[in-house]
gemmi code that builds the backbone of each chain (N, CA, C; Angstrom):
import gemmi

chains = {
    "A": [
        ("MET", (93.880, -10.919, 24.340), (92.946, -10.867, 23.217), (93.579, -10.133, 22.043)),
        ("THR", (93.389, -10.668, 20.848), (93.872, -9.984, 19.655), (92.694, -9.765, 18.685)),
        ("HIS", (92.977, -9.071, 17.601), (91.921, -8.744, 16.643), (92.240, -9.361, 15.286)),
        ("SER", (91.212, -9.680, 14.557), (91.387, -10.181, 13.194), (90.409, -9.430, 12.301)),
        ("SER", (90.896, -8.935, 11.178), (90.041, -8.104, 10.332), (88.832, -8.871, 9.800)),
        ("PHE", (88.988, -10.163, 9.510), (87.847, -10.880, 8.915), (86.929, -11.527, 9.943)),
        ("LEU", (87.348, -11.552, 11.215), (86.488, -12.128, 12.249), (85.769, -11.051, 13.063)),
        ("GLN", (86.216, -9.832, 12.900), (85.716, -8.720, 13.711), (84.188, -8.590, 13.601)),
        ("ASP", (83.537, -8.454, 14.756), (82.088, -8.210, 14.745), (81.794, -6.861, 14.102)),
        ("GLU", (80.682, -6.797, 13.400), (80.277, -5.533, 12.775), (78.852, -5.190, 13.179)),
        ("LEU", (78.588, -3.909, 13.251), (77.236, -3.425, 13.540), (76.940, -2.263, 12.612)),
        ("LYS", (75.819, -2.369, 11.901), (75.387, -1.268, 11.040), (74.152, -0.641, 11.699)),
        ("ILE", (74.134, 0.663, 11.773), (73.004, 1.353, 12.400), (72.395, 2.310, 11.388)),
        ("THR", (71.121, 2.107, 11.098), (70.411, 2.987, 10.159), (69.445, 3.858, 10.951)),
        ("GLU", (69.557, 5.156, 10.740), (68.752, 6.129, 11.497), (67.531, 6.543, 10.675)),
        ("ILE", (66.349, 6.426, 11.294), (65.119, 6.836, 10.611), (64.384, 7.853, 11.486)),
        ("PRO", (64.572, 9.152, 11.205), (63.893, 10.166, 12.020), (62.421, 10.299, 11.621)),
        ("ASP", (61.589, 10.580, 12.608), (60.161, 10.760, 12.345), (59.584, 11.661, 13.439)),
        ("GLY", (59.725, 12.968, 13.255), (59.218, 13.932, 14.233), (59.931, 13.796, 15.562)),
        ("ASP", (59.127, 13.587, 16.623), (59.699, 13.462, 17.969), (60.354, 12.109, 18.196)),
        ("GLN", (60.237, 11.238, 17.208), (60.763, 9.868, 17.349), (61.899, 9.637, 16.357)),
        ("VAL", (62.888, 8.885, 16.805), (63.915, 8.433, 15.866), (64.128, 6.937, 16.090)),
        ("THR", (64.098, 6.193, 14.978), (64.292, 4.743, 15.057), (65.676, 4.401, 14.527)),
        ("PHE", (66.362, 3.545, 15.265), (67.668, 3.048, 14.821), (67.535, 1.558, 14.527)),
        ("LYS", (67.716, 1.222, 13.274), (67.673, -0.199, 12.909), (69.074, -0.775, 13.078)),
        ("LEU", (69.204, -1.744, 13.973), (70.504, -2.350, 14.251), (70.660, -3.602, 13.395)),
        ("SER", (71.799, -3.718, 12.768), (72.060, -4.885, 11.931), (73.470, -5.404, 12.212)),
        ("GLY", (73.554, -6.595, 12.807), (74.863, -7.164, 13.141), (74.974, -7.467, 14.624)),
        ("ALA", (76.193, -7.410, 15.126), (76.470, -7.839, 16.503), (76.533, -6.659, 17.465)),
        ("LEU", (75.836, -6.806, 18.574), (75.955, -5.826, 19.660), (76.937, -6.429, 20.662)),
        ("SER", (78.208, -6.260, 20.353), (79.260, -6.975, 21.097), (80.266, -5.988, 21.686)),
        ("VAL", (81.265, -6.537, 22.332), (82.301, -5.707, 22.952), (82.917, -4.758, 21.915)),
        ("THR", (83.139, -5.285, 20.714), (83.768, -4.496, 19.651), (82.895, -3.338, 19.184)),
        ("THR", (81.589, -3.592, 19.108), (80.714, -2.601, 18.469), (80.028, -1.660, 19.455)),
        ("VAL", (80.125, -1.962, 20.755), (79.446, -1.122, 21.749), (79.876, 0.359, 21.663)),
        ("PRO", (81.181, 0.656, 21.509), (81.556, 2.079, 21.427), (80.843, 2.815, 20.277)),
        ("TYR", (80.762, 2.177, 19.105), (80.065, 2.779, 17.962), (78.574, 2.935, 18.265)),
        ("PHE", (78.016, 1.918, 18.915), (76.604, 1.953, 19.314), (76.346, 3.166, 20.220)),
        ("ARG", (77.196, 3.331, 21.220), (77.038, 4.462, 22.150), (77.197, 5.802, 21.421)),
        ("GLN", (78.263, 5.895, 20.607), (78.547, 7.166, 19.907), (77.396, 7.583, 19.001)),
        ("THR", (76.742, 6.586, 18.389), (75.667, 6.892, 17.435), (74.405, 7.387, 18.138)),
        ("ILE", (74.084, 6.758, 19.266), (72.816, 7.068, 19.945), (72.943, 8.282, 20.877)),
        ("GLN", (74.118, 8.440, 21.487), (74.297, 9.457, 22.534), (73.844, 10.870, 22.125)),
        ("PRO", (74.183, 11.345, 20.914), (73.770, 12.708, 20.553), (72.261, 12.925, 20.617)),
        ("PHE", (71.508, 11.872, 20.341), (70.044, 12.008, 20.366), (69.526, 12.072, 21.802)),
        ("ILE", (70.231, 11.421, 22.715), (69.880, 11.523, 24.141), (70.207, 12.934, 24.612)),
        ("ASP", (71.390, 13.407, 24.220), (71.836, 14.744, 24.648), (70.901, 15.845, 24.158)),
        ("ARG", (70.340, 15.642, 22.963), (69.435, 16.689, 22.448), (67.983, 16.467, 22.891)),
        ("LYS", (67.826, 15.582, 23.900), (66.533, 15.343, 24.553), (65.467, 14.860, 23.568)),
        ("GLN", (65.855, 13.949, 22.716), (64.904, 13.318, 21.793), (63.786, 12.668, 22.600)),
        ("GLN", (62.546, 12.911, 22.196), (61.397, 12.409, 22.957), (61.359, 10.881, 23.032)),
        ("LEU", (61.502, 10.251, 21.881), (61.428, 8.783, 21.849), (62.514, 8.228, 20.937)),
        ("ILE", (63.342, 7.364, 21.516), (64.395, 6.684, 20.754), (64.024, 5.202, 20.681)),
        ("VAL", (63.889, 4.704, 19.460), (63.517, 3.299, 19.263), (64.718, 2.535, 18.729)),
        ("LEU", (65.050, 1.434, 19.391), (66.098, 0.536, 18.894), (65.404, -0.691, 18.313)),
        ("ASP", (65.568, -0.892, 17.016), (64.945, -2.037, 16.345), (65.964, -3.168, 16.268)),
        ("PHE", (65.695, -4.243, 17.011), (66.641, -5.364, 17.133), (66.466, -6.430, 16.048)),
        ("GLU", (65.621, -6.186, 15.071), (65.310, -7.257, 14.110), (66.562, -7.833, 13.427)),
        ("GLY", (67.528, -6.968, 13.144), (68.720, -7.430, 12.424), (69.884, -7.807, 13.324)),
        ("VAL", (69.631, -7.881, 14.639), (70.740, -8.183, 15.563), (71.079, -9.681, 15.511)),
        ("THR", (72.350, -9.983, 15.374), (72.791, -11.373, 15.226), (73.468, -11.911, 16.482)),
        ("LYS", (73.859, -11.019, 17.382), (74.540, -11.458, 18.611), (74.448, -10.333, 19.632)),
        ("ILE", (74.228, -10.691, 20.894), (74.322, -9.670, 21.941), (75.180, -10.205, 23.076)),
        ("VAL", (75.856, -9.304, 23.762), (76.578, -9.660, 24.984), (76.097, -8.712, 26.083)),
        ("SER", (76.357, -9.088, 27.334), (75.821, -8.306, 28.457), (76.294, -6.852, 28.400)),
        ("ARG", (77.509, -6.643, 27.908), (78.043, -5.283, 27.833), (77.206, -4.422, 26.865)),
        ("GLY", (76.745, -5.036, 25.784), (75.897, -4.331, 24.819), (74.546, -4.004, 25.426)),
        ("VAL", (74.005, -4.972, 26.162), (72.723, -4.731, 26.831), (72.905, -3.640, 27.884)),
        ("GLY", (74.053, -3.677, 28.569), (74.349, -2.644, 29.568), (74.374, -1.255, 28.946)),
        ("ALA", (74.882, -1.161, 27.724), (74.898, 0.131, 27.029), (73.477, 0.618, 26.769)),
        ("ALA", (72.602, -0.299, 26.372), (71.194, 0.066, 26.125), (70.536, 0.516, 27.434)),
        ("ILE", (70.891, -0.144, 28.538), (70.344, 0.244, 29.851), (70.811, 1.659, 30.206)),
        ("ASP", (72.100, 1.936, 29.986), (72.625, 3.285, 30.239), (71.836, 4.328, 29.455)),
        ("MET", (71.610, 4.014, 28.173), (70.885, 4.955, 27.309), (69.468, 5.199, 27.822)),
        ("ALA", (68.807, 4.119, 28.258), (67.433, 4.257, 28.752), (67.390, 5.125, 30.003)),
        ("VAL", (68.341, 4.902, 30.905), (68.380, 5.684, 32.152), (68.649, 7.156, 31.836)),
        ("GLN", (69.604, 7.399, 30.947), (69.933, 8.788, 30.576), (68.758, 9.462, 29.877)),
        ("ALA", (68.129, 8.729, 28.968), (66.993, 9.301, 28.229), (65.878, 9.691, 29.198)),
        ("LYS", (65.641, 8.828, 30.169), (64.586, 9.087, 31.156), (64.900, 10.349, 31.957)),
        ("LYS", (66.181, 10.484, 32.341), (66.586, 11.667, 33.113), (66.423, 12.944, 32.299)),
        ("GLN", (66.508, 12.799, 30.965), (66.372, 13.967, 30.066), (64.915, 14.191, 29.674)),
        ("GLY", (64.022, 13.364, 30.231), (62.602, 13.519, 29.920), (62.163, 12.739, 28.700)),
        ("GLY", (63.050, 11.921, 28.160), (62.707, 11.117, 26.988), (62.470, 9.660, 27.340)),
        ("LYS", (62.460, 8.834, 26.313), (62.155, 7.421, 26.523), (62.887, 6.571, 25.486)),
        ("LEU", (63.301, 5.387, 25.897), (63.924, 4.433, 24.984), (62.991, 3.229, 24.842)),
        ("ARG", (62.805, 2.799, 23.598), (61.967, 1.612, 23.358), (62.759, 0.603, 22.533)),
        ("LEU", (62.641, -0.671, 22.911), (63.292, -1.739, 22.148), (62.209, -2.539, 21.431)),
        ("GLU", (62.374, -2.699, 20.139), (61.379, -3.436, 19.348), (62.023, -4.633, 18.658)),
        ("ASN", (61.199, -5.607, 18.344), (61.639, -6.815, 17.613), (62.817, -7.513, 18.311)),
        ("VAL", (62.706, -7.658, 19.620), (63.818, -8.279, 20.364), (63.876, -9.798, 20.164)),
        ("GLY", (62.727, -10.401, 19.770), (62.694, -11.824, 19.396), (63.386, -12.738, 20.389)),
        ("LYS", (64.344, -13.515, 19.879), (65.002, -14.550, 20.697), (65.862, -13.966, 21.814)),
        ("TYR", (66.121, -12.676, 21.766), (66.947, -12.059, 22.817), (66.110, -11.590, 24.015)),
        ("GLY", (64.790, -11.775, 23.932), (63.899, -11.293, 24.982), (64.294, -11.776, 26.373)),
        ("ARG", (64.578, -13.073, 26.473), (64.900, -13.653, 27.788), (66.184, -13.036, 28.366)),
        ("SER", (67.184, -12.857, 27.529), (68.446, -12.268, 28.005), (68.242, -10.816, 28.430)),
        ("LEU", (67.441, -10.089, 27.677), (67.177, -8.693, 28.022), (66.402, -8.611, 29.332)),
        ("TYR", (65.449, -9.544, 29.494), (64.648, -9.583, 30.719), (65.541, -9.868, 31.931)),
        ("ILE", (66.444, -10.840, 31.766), (67.350, -11.220, 32.870), (68.188, -10.020, 33.305)),
        ("GLN", (68.560, -9.190, 32.347), (69.373, -8.012, 32.695), (68.523, -6.831, 33.155)),
        ("GLY", (67.210, -6.998, 33.122), (66.338, -5.961, 33.661), (66.099, -4.780, 32.731)),
        ("VAL", (66.262, -4.991, 31.435), (66.070, -3.888, 30.487), (64.645, -3.317, 30.577)),
        ("HIS", (63.688, -4.216, 30.806), (62.273, -3.802, 30.867), (61.997, -2.867, 32.055)),
        ("LEU", (62.931, -2.811, 33.012), (62.748, -1.927, 34.181), (63.042, -0.467, 33.843)),
        ("VAL", (63.803, -0.256, 32.773), (64.220, 1.110, 32.444), (63.771, 1.558, 31.045)),
        ("ALA", (63.395, 0.591, 30.203), (63.008, 0.929, 28.821), (61.658, 0.281, 28.492)),
        ("ASP", (60.997, 0.810, 27.483), (59.780, 0.165, 26.989), (60.198, -1.013, 26.117)),
        ("VAL", (59.733, -2.191, 26.473), (59.993, -3.357, 25.620), (58.644, -4.064, 25.454)),
        ("PRO", (57.866, -3.656, 24.452), (56.501, -4.197, 24.318), (56.445, -5.724, 24.332)),
        ("GLU", (57.455, -6.389, 23.763), (57.426, -7.863, 23.722), (57.628, -8.488, 25.100)),
        ("LEU", (58.113, -7.710, 26.058), (58.358, -8.266, 27.394), (57.222, -7.958, 28.372)),
        ("GLU", (56.151, -7.318, 27.876), (55.022, -7.054, 28.770), (54.362, -8.372, 29.096)),
        ("GLY", (54.275, -8.712, 30.361), (53.690, -9.975, 30.791), (54.588, -11.164, 30.525)),
        ("PHE", (55.835, -10.899, 30.219), (56.793, -11.976, 29.905), (57.091, -12.803, 31.145)),
        ("GLU", (57.059, -14.124, 30.972), (57.431, -15.020, 32.075), (58.622, -15.839, 31.638)),
        ("PRO", (59.781, -15.618, 32.265), (60.989, -16.339, 31.805), (60.908, -17.839, 32.080)),
    ],
    "B": [
        ("MET", (70.850, -41.074, 19.688), (72.149, -41.095, 20.339), (72.215, -42.198, 21.417)),
        ("GLY", (71.019, -42.654, 21.863), (70.999, -43.679, 22.891), (71.660, -43.198, 24.161)),
        ("ASP", (72.325, -44.096, 24.841), (72.963, -43.726, 26.103), (74.428, -43.351, 25.928)),
        ("LYS", (74.918, -43.479, 24.712), (76.331, -43.200, 24.483), (76.582, -41.697, 24.582)),
        ("SER", (77.562, -41.327, 25.397), (77.849, -39.894, 25.524), (78.836, -39.465, 24.454)),
        ("LEU", (78.884, -38.189, 24.244), (79.715, -37.637, 23.179), (80.567, -36.511, 23.746)),
        ("LYS", (81.828, -36.515, 23.377), (82.700, -35.413, 23.794), (83.203, -34.702, 22.539)),
        ("LEU", (83.120, -33.421, 22.582), (83.551, -32.609, 21.446), (84.429, -31.494, 21.993)),
        ("GLN", (85.566, -31.266, 21.376), (86.455, -30.214, 21.872), (86.877, -29.307, 20.727)),
        ("ILE", (86.750, -28.026, 20.946), (87.191, -27.043, 19.949), (88.099, -26.047, 20.666)),
        ("SER", (89.274, -25.838, 20.120), (90.195, -24.844, 20.683), (90.249, -23.643, 19.757)),
        ("ILE", (90.154, -22.473, 20.350), (90.188, -21.249, 19.546), (91.254, -20.308, 20.104)),
        ("PRO", (91.909, -19.575, 19.241), (92.842, -18.562, 19.752), (92.047, -17.414, 20.382)),
        ("PRO", (92.662, -16.656, 21.278), (91.909, -15.559, 21.924), (91.745, -14.361, 20.996)),
        ("VAL", (90.975, -14.579, 19.950), (90.737, -13.553, 18.942), (89.260, -13.169, 18.988)),
        ("GLU", (89.038, -11.893, 19.056), (87.683, -11.361, 19.156), (86.812, -11.809, 17.971)),
        ("GLY", (85.652, -12.351, 18.253), (84.709, -12.711, 17.197), (84.784, -14.166, 16.776)),
        ("ILE", (85.872, -14.850, 17.098), (86.038, -16.247, 16.653), (85.114, -17.188, 17.422)),
        ("GLU", (84.601, -16.727, 18.563), (83.722, -17.585, 19.372), (82.447, -17.974, 18.625)),
        ("ASP", (82.103, -17.214, 17.599), (80.885, -17.530, 16.828), (80.952, -18.932, 16.227)),
        ("ILE", (82.168, -19.404, 15.932), (82.314, -20.690, 15.230), (81.969, -21.874, 16.147)),
        ("PRO", (82.624, -22.023, 17.315), (82.201, -23.129, 18.191), (80.759, -22.972, 18.678)),
        ("ILE", (80.316, -21.739, 18.875), (78.946, -21.532, 19.367), (77.933, -22.022, 18.327)),
        ("ALA", (78.218, -21.753, 17.050), (77.318, -22.235, 15.986), (77.275, -23.758, 15.988)),
        ("ALA", (78.422, -24.382, 16.190), (78.475, -25.859, 16.208), (77.662, -26.408, 17.379)),
        ("ILE", (77.781, -25.772, 18.531), (77.079, -26.260, 19.725), (75.568, -25.997, 19.613)),
        ("GLU", (75.209, -24.931, 18.937), (73.781, -24.665, 18.699), (73.179, -25.783, 17.836)),
        ("VAL", (73.910, -26.196, 16.823), (73.444, -27.299, 15.961), (73.321, -28.579, 16.784)),
        ("LEU", (74.322, -28.849, 17.622), (74.303, -30.049, 18.461), (73.088, -30.018, 19.396)),
        ("ALA", (72.854, -28.871, 20.040), (71.720, -28.751, 20.971), (70.401, -29.004, 20.247)),
        ("SER", (70.283, -28.473, 19.050), (69.070, -28.664, 18.269), (68.893, -30.138, 17.907)),
        ("LYS", (69.974, -30.796, 17.493), (69.908, -32.223, 17.142), (69.557, -33.079, 18.360)),
        ("MET", (69.972, -32.625, 19.554), (69.677, -33.380, 20.773), (68.227, -33.234, 21.196)),
        ("GLY", (67.516, -32.272, 20.627), (66.111, -32.093, 20.954), (65.818, -30.893, 21.832)),
        ("PHE", (66.814, -30.056, 22.094), (66.540, -28.822, 22.840), (65.643, -27.926, 21.983)),
        ("SER", (64.658, -27.313, 22.607), (63.773, -26.386, 21.894), (64.590, -25.169, 21.452)),
        ("PRO", (64.094, -24.417, 20.465), (64.830, -23.214, 20.055), (65.105, -22.262, 21.217)),
        ("ASP", (64.158, -22.129, 22.158), (64.361, -21.238, 23.309), (65.498, -21.735, 24.207)),
        ("LEU", (65.503, -23.044, 24.469), (66.559, -23.602, 25.328), (67.908, -23.580, 24.618)),
        ("ALA", (67.893, -23.825, 23.313), (69.148, -23.753, 22.544), (69.688, -22.321, 22.566)),
        ("GLN", (68.783, -21.351, 22.512), (69.213, -19.946, 22.578), (69.802, -19.620, 23.952)),
        ("ASP", (69.236, -20.225, 25.017), (69.807, -20.033, 26.362), (71.259, -20.510, 26.382)),
        ("ILE", (71.492, -21.671, 25.769), (72.860, -22.224, 25.722), (73.759, -21.290, 24.913)),
        ("VAL", (73.271, -20.840, 23.769), (74.051, -19.944, 22.905), (74.422, -18.665, 23.657)),
        ("GLN", (73.447, -18.099, 24.363), (73.687, -16.823, 25.034), (74.672, -16.981, 26.203)),
        ("ALA", (74.491, -18.054, 26.983), (75.399, -18.298, 28.113), (76.814, -18.561, 27.603)),
        ("LEU", (76.896, -19.332, 26.532), (78.202, -19.675, 25.966), (78.870, -18.445, 25.347)),
        ("THR", (78.080, -17.609, 24.709), (78.623, -16.366, 24.141), (79.275, -15.534, 25.239)),
        ("GLU", (78.548, -15.386, 26.329), (79.046, -14.578, 27.450), (80.338, -15.173, 28.024)),
        ("ALA", (80.335, -16.500, 28.221), (81.510, -17.164, 28.798), (82.711, -17.066, 27.857)),
        ("CYS", (82.473, -17.279, 26.556), (83.588, -17.238, 25.584), (84.138, -15.820, 25.451)),
        ("VAL", (83.254, -14.836, 25.382), (83.713, -13.447, 25.236), (84.568, -13.052, 26.430)),
        ("ASN", (84.124, -13.441, 27.630), (84.920, -13.134, 28.829), (86.267, -13.844, 28.785)),
        ("ALA", (86.257, -15.128, 28.384), (87.508, -15.901, 28.331), (88.485, -15.255, 27.349)),
        ("ILE", (87.981, -14.847, 26.199), (88.842, -14.227, 25.173), (89.343, -12.865, 25.664)),
        ("MET", (88.419, -12.115, 26.250), (88.750, -10.741, 26.650), (89.813, -10.704, 27.766)),
        ("TYR", (89.731, -11.689, 28.663), (90.643, -11.643, 29.810), (91.856, -12.559, 29.655)),
        ("THR", (92.032, -13.133, 28.471), (93.252, -13.905, 28.215), (94.354, -12.926, 27.815)),
        ("ASN", (95.366, -12.865, 28.652), (96.429, -11.869, 28.433), (97.688, -12.506, 27.839)),
        ("ASN", (97.492, -13.643, 27.151), (98.614, -14.299, 26.468), (98.055, -14.906, 25.171)),
        ("ASP", (98.848, -15.734, 24.497), (98.391, -16.312, 23.229), (97.735, -17.679, 23.398)),
        ("ALA", (97.579, -18.113, 24.642), (97.054, -19.467, 24.873), (95.619, -19.597, 24.353)),
        ("ASP", (95.345, -20.761, 23.781), (94.000, -21.017, 23.253), (92.953, -21.049, 24.366)),
        ("VAL", (91.738, -20.773, 23.979), (90.579, -21.010, 24.838), (89.981, -22.334, 24.360)),
        ("ASP", (89.775, -23.264, 25.285), (89.219, -24.574, 24.935), (87.738, -24.614, 25.290)),
        ("ILE", (86.960, -25.082, 24.336), (85.526, -25.290, 24.586), (85.299, -26.798, 24.491)),
        ("VAL", (84.901, -27.382, 25.595), (84.733, -28.836, 25.649), (83.263, -29.131, 25.946)),
        ("VAL", (82.673, -29.969, 25.120), (81.249, -30.280, 25.247), (81.084, -31.749, 25.590)),
        ("TYR", (80.257, -32.019, 26.576), (79.893, -33.386, 26.912), (78.382, -33.500, 26.730)),
        ("ALA", (77.986, -34.337, 25.777), (76.555, -34.497, 25.508), (76.131, -35.907, 25.886)),
        ("THR", (75.046, -36.018, 26.634), (74.454, -37.325, 26.915), (73.024, -37.302, 26.362)),
        ("HIS", (72.272, -38.377, 26.602), (70.911, -38.427, 26.047), (70.006, -37.350, 26.640)),
        ("ASP", (70.375, -36.822, 27.823), (69.469, -35.853, 28.443), (70.157, -34.576, 28.942)),
        ("SER", (71.409, -34.404, 28.610), (72.081, -33.192, 29.103), (73.216, -32.747, 28.200)),
        ("LEU", (73.488, -31.492, 28.302), (74.605, -30.903, 27.563), (75.433, -30.117, 28.581)),
        ("MET", (76.703, -30.505, 28.702), (77.582, -29.752, 29.596), (78.682, -29.122, 28.741)),
        ("VAL", (78.884, -27.838, 28.930), (79.896, -27.137, 28.143), (80.889, -26.487, 29.097)),
        ("GLU", (82.154, -26.756, 28.864), (83.211, -26.106, 29.642), (83.937, -25.100, 28.759)),
        ("VAL", (84.175, -23.937, 29.313), (85.014, -22.943, 28.639), (86.244, -22.769, 29.506)),
        ("ARG", (87.400, -23.152, 28.952), (88.645, -23.132, 29.735), (89.601, -22.096, 29.152)),
        ("ASP", (90.022, -21.182, 29.989), (91.030, -20.222, 29.519), (92.246, -20.269, 30.431)),
        ("LYS", (93.302, -19.675, 29.963), (94.544, -19.642, 30.750), (94.900, -18.198, 31.114)),
        ("GLY", (93.867, -17.443, 31.384), (94.051, -16.055, 31.809), (94.400, -15.975, 33.284)),
        ("LYS", (94.351, -14.772, 33.812), (94.823, -14.565, 35.188), (93.807, -14.980, 36.256)),
        ("GLY", (92.619, -15.384, 35.836), (91.625, -15.848, 36.790), (90.930, -14.726, 37.554)),
        ("PHE", (89.896, -15.104, 38.299), (89.164, -14.119, 39.100), (88.489, -14.847, 40.246)),
        ("ASP", (88.041, -14.081, 41.206), (87.345, -14.662, 42.348), (85.840, -14.532, 42.098)),
        ("PRO", (85.178, -15.652, 41.768), (83.741, -15.553, 41.437), (82.911, -14.984, 42.580)),
        ("THR", (83.374, -15.196, 43.824), (82.589, -14.700, 44.963), (82.692, -13.173, 45.106)),
        ("SER", (83.678, -12.593, 44.384), (83.842, -11.133, 44.470), (82.979, -10.395, 43.449)),
        ("VAL", (82.315, -11.171, 42.580), (81.447, -10.531, 41.570), (80.074, -10.314, 42.200)),
        ("PRO", (79.677, -9.070, 42.386), (78.400, -8.839, 43.064), (77.218, -9.186, 42.171)),
        ("SER", (76.130, -9.578, 42.804), (74.895, -9.761, 42.038), (74.424, -8.393, 41.588)),
        ("PRO", (73.761, -8.346, 40.434), (73.318, -7.028, 39.973), (72.329, -6.385, 40.942)),
        ("ASP", (72.478, -5.090, 41.106), (71.576, -4.323, 41.961), (70.618, -3.579, 41.032)),
        ("PHE", (69.414, -4.114, 40.882), (68.485, -3.551, 39.906), (67.947, -2.175, 40.321)),
        ("ASP", (67.917, -1.925, 41.630), (67.496, -0.594, 42.083), (68.553, 0.441, 41.680)),
        ("LEU", (69.826, 0.079, 41.928), (70.926, 0.973, 41.567), (70.983, 1.158, 40.048)),
        ("MET", (70.753, 0.060, 39.333), (70.781, 0.114, 37.874), (69.775, 1.133, 37.329)),
        ("GLN", (68.611, 1.194, 37.963), (67.601, 2.131, 37.473), (67.989, 3.586, 37.732)),
        ("GLU", (68.949, 3.771, 38.644), (69.425, 5.127, 38.931), (70.628, 5.504, 38.084)),
        ("VAL", (71.572, 4.546, 37.955), (72.857, 4.892, 37.325), (73.116, 4.198, 36.000)),
        ("GLY", (72.297, 3.200, 35.637), (72.473, 2.518, 34.368), (73.185, 1.184, 34.487)),
        ("GLY", (73.578, 0.642, 33.312), (74.142, -0.707, 33.246), (75.551, -0.826, 33.756)),
        ("GLY", (76.177, 0.304, 34.061), (77.548, 0.276, 34.563), (77.656, -0.314, 35.950)),
        ("ALA", (76.497, -0.602, 36.579), (76.521, -1.161, 37.931), (77.221, -2.521, 37.952)),
        ("GLY", (77.256, -3.226, 36.827), (78.066, -4.433, 36.678), (77.447, -5.692, 37.227)),
        ("GLY", (78.187, -6.826, 37.017), (77.736, -8.120, 37.513), (76.745, -8.824, 36.608)),
        ("PHE", (76.488, -8.254, 35.453), (75.427, -8.799, 34.606), (75.827, -10.056, 33.835)),
        ("GLY", (77.097, -10.134, 33.419), (77.519, -11.269, 32.601), (77.369, -12.588, 33.332)),
        ("LEU", (77.900, -12.643, 34.535), (77.821, -13.865, 35.335), (76.369, -14.150, 35.739)),
        ("HIS", (75.651, -13.092, 36.049), (74.235, -13.227, 36.404), (73.461, -13.831, 35.235)),
        ("MET", (73.790, -13.371, 34.025), (73.093, -13.874, 32.853), (73.373, -15.367, 32.673)),
        ("ILE", (74.634, -15.745, 32.790), (74.987, -17.164, 32.625), (74.242, -18.003, 33.661)),
        ("LYS", (74.294, -17.573, 34.917), (73.616, -18.312, 36.004), (72.135, -18.506, 35.712)),
        ("SER", (71.525, -17.458, 35.160), (70.085, -17.488, 34.931), (69.696, -18.353, 33.735)),
        ("LEU", (70.628, -18.556, 32.815), (70.291, -19.246, 31.569), (70.577, -20.743, 31.597)),
        ("VAL", (71.430, -21.179, 32.536), (71.764, -22.611, 32.561), (71.188, -23.248, 33.823)),
        ("ASP", (71.134, -24.584, 33.832), (70.575, -25.287, 34.987), (71.606, -25.449, 36.096)),
        ("LYS", (72.875, -25.506, 35.713), (73.927, -25.687, 36.713), (75.176, -24.958, 36.245)),
        ("LEU", (75.799, -24.233, 37.158), (77.016, -23.489, 36.809), (78.082, -23.752, 37.869)),
        ("GLU", (79.257, -24.133, 37.389), (80.408, -24.295, 38.298), (81.560, -23.470, 37.741)),
        ("ILE", (82.281, -22.820, 38.640), (83.429, -22.005, 38.219), (84.642, -22.397, 39.045)),
        ("ASP", (85.695, -22.803, 38.347), (86.987, -23.048, 39.007), (87.950, -22.014, 38.442)),
        ("SER", (88.476, -21.164, 39.313), (89.365, -20.120, 38.813), (90.559, -19.935, 39.736)),
        ("GLY", (91.704, -19.731, 39.125), (92.926, -19.510, 39.879), (93.883, -18.680, 39.047)),
        ("PRO", (95.096, -18.497, 39.539), (96.052, -17.616, 38.838), (96.459, -18.111, 37.451)),
        ("THR", (96.211, -19.418, 37.163), (96.632, -19.942, 35.848), (95.459, -20.174, 34.900)),
        ("GLY", (94.299, -19.785, 35.312), (93.182, -19.923, 34.386), (91.841, -20.153, 35.054)),
        ("THR", (90.821, -20.236, 34.202), (89.443, -20.361, 34.681), (88.719, -21.431, 33.866)),
        ("VAL", (87.914, -22.215, 34.557), (87.003, -23.143, 33.877), (85.584, -22.759, 34.272)),
        ("ILE", (84.779, -22.451, 33.263), (83.352, -22.190, 33.483), (82.621, -23.426, 32.971)),
        ("ARG", (81.893, -24.103, 33.833), (81.221, -25.354, 33.457), (79.707, -25.142, 33.548)),
        ("MET", (79.061, -25.228, 32.397), (77.627, -24.914, 32.335), (76.861, -26.153, 31.888)),
        ("SER", (75.799, -26.482, 32.596), (75.001, -27.653, 32.219), (73.572, -27.248, 31.937)),
        ("LYS", (73.019, -27.877, 30.930), (71.616, -27.658, 30.581), (70.981, -29.030, 30.371)),
        ("TYR", (69.793, -29.222, 30.952), (69.148, -30.529, 30.874), (67.953, -30.490, 29.940)),
        ("LEU", (67.736, -31.611, 29.255), (66.575, -31.711, 28.386), (65.289, -31.826, 29.206)),
        ("LYS", (65.373, -32.542, 30.356), (64.210, -32.664, 31.241), (64.231, -31.491, 32.215)),
        ("PRO", (63.088, -31.196, 32.845), (63.123, -30.168, 33.893), (64.145, -30.549, 34.947)),
        ("VAL", (64.874, -29.558, 35.442), (65.984, -29.838, 36.354), (65.542, -30.553, 37.623)),
        ("SER", (64.277, -30.338, 38.060), (63.787, -30.959, 39.293), (63.696, -32.480, 39.162)),
        ("SER", (63.603, -32.982, 37.910), (63.468, -34.422, 37.731), (64.809, -35.103, 37.464)),
        ("VAL", (65.883, -34.308, 37.464), (67.204, -34.886, 37.224), (67.798, -35.326, 38.562)),
        ("PRO", (68.132, -36.624, 38.687), (68.686, -37.077, 39.974), (70.047, -36.458, 40.255)),
        ("ASN", (70.330, -36.229, 41.529), (71.623, -35.671, 41.908), (72.733, -36.718, 41.778)),
    ],
}
model = gemmi.Model(1)
for chain_id, residues in chains.items():
    chain = gemmi.Chain(chain_id)
    for i, (resn, *xyz) in enumerate(residues, 1):
        res = gemmi.Residue()
        res.name, res.seqid = resn, gemmi.SeqId(i, " ")
        for name, pos in zip(("N", "CA", "C"), xyz):
            atom = gemmi.Atom()
            atom.name, atom.element = name, gemmi.Element(name[0])
            atom.pos, atom.b_iso = gemmi.Position(*pos), 0.0
            res.add_atom(atom)
        chain.add_residue(res)
    model.add_chain(chain)
structure = gemmi.Structure()
structure.add_model(model)
structure.setup_entities()
């Protein structure tokens, strides 16, 4: 595998703090390339035992299983720290997230009662 | 399209992110064939996973070939790479109980996702490469003759 500067996946993360809750608006690809940045950005909030971490998927253009796996890791860690991870606006990615079992570890309101 | 089948082949170098181009083309094809947006997204997601793996595990400059066979009621997509191959039977199914304890690092999710999103999956893999063959049917799979 090689890299190309103009083909490289990009992910922009906007942080919106609101008391015990912090929302991260994701814009771009949650892919192999961007997962490290995704982890680095969210991890400090898990470490500081943030009560509720919300990932807003509205601007997500691509996901891969490794990216979903990172979100699962975050949800498990947050739970162990007494916090919670919620995924919002998952839209067309709902089925893929369900298949990977994200709803088992995180709040995903759109997947409540979801039938694949 | 009638009964005439269509073959489409796109070769891409193993460059990260380039898979978006053939995937966009196949999404358009699936939509034109009459796949619902949900089913077209299943194809896109399975193909994304297969292409990313093919690109990631290609340890030379050989192209990854994406070959599509479309008929009036089915879409079959092959992703062919010339990487070192793997043993599909050695990939464990995801353990959701373990996942809830240790997180997504438990592994096995990519192949599981592909299996869950397509109607038929075949994998041929050896030391000179891998072919992932994914089929999706326009009709419910139970009504498709063997």
